[in-house]
N, C-alpha and C positions, 0 to 999 in steps of 0.2 A: 676294677673295683666299682665303677659307675654302672657297669652291666649288672653286677650282682644287686646293687641298690635298686636299679630299674626293675629287675626281675622280681625282687621282694615286694616292691611297691605294686606291681601288676598283680602279683598273687594275692596281696592283701585286698586290693580293689575287687578282684574276682570273688574272694571269700565274702565280702560285704554284700555284693550284688546277689550272690547265690543264697545267702542267708535271708535276704529280703524277699527273694522269690519264693522261698518255702515258708515264710512266716504267714500265720493265719491272722486275719483281722478279728476284731471283737465280734463283728457280725457272724463270721465263720464259726466262732465258738459259741456265742450266746444266742444267735438267731436274730430275727428282726427286732428293731427297737419297739418296746412296748408303748411308745408314745405316738406311733403313727399307725393308722388303720391299714389293714392289708386287704386288698381286693382279691377275691377268689382264693381264699385260704385253702391250702391242701388239707386233707383229712388229718385229724389228730391221731397220734400214735403213742402207745405205751410200750416201754422197754423195761423189763424187770430182770435183774441179775439173780443168780442163786445166792443163798445166804453166804456171808463171809465165813470162810472155812475156819479161821483161827477162833472166832467167837463161837461158832457152832460146836467146836470141839469142847468148849466150856459149858455147853448146854444153853447158850444164848443165841437168839436168832436175830441177826442184823441183815436186812435186805435193802439194797440200794435200787432205786429206780430213776427213770427220767422219762420225760415226755417230749414229743416233737409236735410242733404246731399247736401247742396249748400251754398256757402258763398255769401252774398250780398256785391258787391263791384262795384265801377264805372269803369269797364273795359268792352269795347265793341269791336265787330268785329269778323270776322270769325276765326282769329288766336287764339282767346281766348277760342274757343270750345275745344281745346286740353289741357287746363289747368286742373290739378288735384291736390287737390280736386276741384270739379266743382264750377264754379262761375256764377253769374247772377245778375239780378235786378228785380224790380217790375214795372208793368204798373198799374196805379191807375185811375179808371174812376168813377166819381161821378154822380149819377142819370142818367145813360144812355147817358151822354154827347157824342157828336160825336168826342171828343178828350180825351186824357188821359195825365197824367203827369208821369214822371219816378222818381222812388225813388231808389237810390243806396246807401243809408246811413245805412240801417239796423235798424234805430231808429223808434220811435213812429211816426205814420203819423198823422198830425194835419190838420183838415179842419175847417175853420171858415167862418162865413157869411151866413150860410144856414138859410133859413126861417123856422119858426116853421112848423112841420108836418113830414110826413114820408119821409125817404130818404134811399138810398142804395149806398154802395161803393163796387166796384168790384176790387179785388186785383188779378193781374195776375203775376205769377212767370215766368220770361222769361230768356232765355239763352242770351249770349252776342250778338247774332244776332237778338234778339227780338222775337224769336220763343217762344210761350207760352208753359210752361211745366205743370203748375198746376194753378188752380184758386179757389177763394172763394169769395162769396158775403156776405157782412154784411148789414143787414137791421136794421133800428132803427128809432126812432121818436125824433125830436128836440122839446122840450116843449115850450109852450108860455112863454115868459119872462115877469115878473112883472115889471111895470114901477117903476123907482127909483126917480121919480120927486115928 
């Protein structure tokens, strides 16, 4: 009986240690602390996902994005170029429009009211002076909506 208890205790201890070994720290998930300057920051990078399929099927465009080595915040101007960790925002252009809108929320971008058919959204990662650092275009098709009448 004591061998069984000892074996179970050893298995439980191994499980705890294995779980801790695979756990990720807050820094692993969120990146460096925004309260400490970073020497020699790596280049900023933009990652944009395709629109969420379930919403797109309803004619709604929900696009998630994230950045690496840059925090998206609503701070602008030349003085903000010296902030570390680096900060910036996004310029978003729909279907080659001659204008864009600015996103400084870091949240999912939502575009509604597009007609059925092919579309594209250009995401441009910009520094606080609006200089583009990185960009990515997402192409997709809004499906025809069935009438509910």
